[in-house]
N, C-alpha and C positions, 0 to 999 in steps of 0.2 A: 229494375236493369239502369234505376239515374247513377250507379255507384258506382258500372261500366261507363258510363260516358264520362265521368269525374279525369278519368285517364288521360286522356287529352287537351284538358286543360294545365298540366304539367308537362309532359310530351307530346312533342307536335306529331301531329298521323305524316309526317314525312319520313322522321327519325326512328320511332317506335314500330311500325307497319316494317320495315324491313330490319329490323332491330330481327324480332318475332320470327319472319318468315327464314332469317339467314338462320336464328337458333332452330328454326322444325326440320329443317336440309340439314343441319350441323347433328342434332339428335339423331335423325338417321340413317347419316356415313358413319358413324359411332357402331350403328346399332348393329349396322350389312359391318361392317369392319370383325367384329364382334365377334358375331355369325361366323363367318369364317374365320377367321383363327384361333377359335373354342371347341369345333366341332368336325367331323371327321366327315359328317355323312352330305356334308351339305357344297366342300369344294368338291369333292369328287362329284358330288349332283352338276354338279355348277363344270365341268372341265368335260362331262357327255357317260358319267360311269364306267362302272364293271361292262366290258365286252364281249359276255361269254353267253352262249347260249342259254338258251335254255332244254333241261334236263326233262324227255318224254317219256312219263313214265306210263308201261305197261299194264292201266288197270283192267281188267275186265268190270264191263254192269253187271251189277249186282239179280239176280236172276229170285226175283218174287215166288213161295212159295203156295200152295195148293192149302184150306184149312182140311183136315184129317180126316172131314166127315164126305171129299169128293172128291173121287179119283180123275185119273188125268188124263185117259183110255172118251 
């Protein structure tokens, strides 16, 4: 850990920390802009997506079958 502490002998914390945090914030913003401009699903999600009603399927419940040696009576 002594190696990481030596950076503050070259750059004072009052300069280094704002630069570091600013670069993290700028990187996060650039990633968000890239996702917004290079995908089709994210802007649609961000705007509320499709407003279509979900289709209701008329599916019957599966019927269990009895083994061949058992009668239903």
